[in-house]
C-alpha positions, 0 to 999 in steps of 0.5 A: 157278269154280276155285281157281287156285293157282300156286308162285313161287321160284328152283328150278323143279324143286322148285316143279314137285314141289310143284305135282305134290304139291298136285294129287294131294292136292286130287284125293284130297280128291275135287276135280276138278283140272287140273294145268297146265305149260308146254312143257318136260320137267319135268312129263312126267319127273316124272309119267313121262307123256307130256303133250299141248295137251289135258287127259288124265287121269293118275289118278282126279279129275286131269287134266293139260295142257301149254301149247304156245304155237304150239297155243294161237296157232293156236286163238285166231288162228281165234277172232280171225279169226271176230271179224274176219269179223263186224265187217269187210266185207273181212277182212284176216287171212283168208289168213293161217293159224295154223299159220304164225304164230310166238309172239313174246316174251311171247305165251306168257304171254298165251296161257296166261292166257287158257288158264287163263281158259278152263278156269276158265269151262268149270266142269269143274274145282274146282282149277287148279294152274298150274306156270308159271316162278315168277318176275316173269313169272308175276307180270306174267302175273297182273297182266295184266287190271289192266295192260291195264284201265288202258291201256283207261280211260287211253287210251280218255279221252284218245283221246275227248277228243282232236281226231282222237277227236272228228272220227271220232264226230262227223263226218257225212262219215266215216260212209259211210266207216265204214259201207263198211268195217264190218258194223255201224253205228258210230253205232247200235253203236259197237262196244259188244259186243266192248268190253264183252266185253273189259272184262268179261274184264279186270274178272273177271281183276281180281277173280279175282286179288284174291280169294284164294278164287280165285287165291293162289300160295305161295313155294317155297324151299330154305334157300339164302340166294339162294333165300331172297332171291329168295322175299322179292323175289317176295313183295313183287312179287306184292303189286303185282299184287294177288296173295295170298300164302298161305305159304312152303314150305321144301324139305328145310330145318330150321326156325329162328327167323331164317327164321320171323321173316324171313318173318313174318307168312307160315306157314312149312312144312317139307316133304321132297323127293321120294325114290325116287318116293315122294310121300305124305311130301311130300303129308302135309307140304303146307298147307292152301292155302285156309285159309292164303291166306284168313288172309294179309295182303290186297295192298291195303286202301282205307279211304275213311273214313279217306282212306287206302290201305295197301299191303302191300309186304314184302320191300322198304325204303322206298328201293325204294318210290317213289310218284308221282301224275301223272294221276287215279290214284296209281302205286306202284313197288316193285322192278321192278313198277309199279302203278296204283292204281284209286281209288273215287269219294270218293278218285279225284282227290284229292291225296296229302296224306302217305305213310309205309313202316311195317312193310312197309306203305306207307300213303297218305293223301288 
């Protein structure tokens, strides 16, 4: 399993430079590194190397790949057609070819996430540096396993309890029809294998994002006030998807007490910009990513004994945080991110008895 590292911030050029420097630094330490970027010219120009949809070695221990949505969509479509042929007696999509498909908005992030999962599972890399959009889209991408798992467990139970669900699962008159359409027996198999596989992927993704030894992000900013405001917003938003922020990287800035206190308790690293193609000064100034990520405040802490849930939400004030409880779980809204908190059995379904916002923490009592 690899460490997946990404960078958040408004300035895309600086983010990409930090990503490249981080990849070079880890590779020179003897780690097998994959630098993954999106289909834009930034990384190829900075690396002075043409990138392809397949990993290629650009220096010892360092490979680079460019996520091209059309290529990823084509490859995933072929896998879906194989799965469809396995379960349907008469496949529907066999005459639709991956080369025809056009990526819809949002597909590129889902495809990139799946590509990261596959490269991670390959065991070929010790670290994967992802140079994404560095904004809310990246956060939603990394939060996708948790979001989808909520939809699966919430709507699956609703469907099972509905009249339609009971009719399909219990009616003997539908069994012959189902058997004529599918290659599997509904009663015996009930599609457990693909369902369990999907749930397994989602649970693995949730566990990885929640583990700073597996996935972490660092904020990249300049001393510009707008950049700093965006970094604070992304810091708080990252907590809503359970992503650990390990530190702040300030490019070509001067450290001051105001900045350090504004982002406390995050450690602040001051790094120079790349000048005349010289990467080493920037590489030398980079923080210890793994060490800082492990020491960072955890996005969520659940204490069953005190019946409390503590969410770290820096960058927001009390007026920007909303707490609701409509179903068996608690929903927290902060900024443009909404999180459904999956509670352990001891707290699941318990009513909220109190909530307060204190020192950047939302503390919920049951």
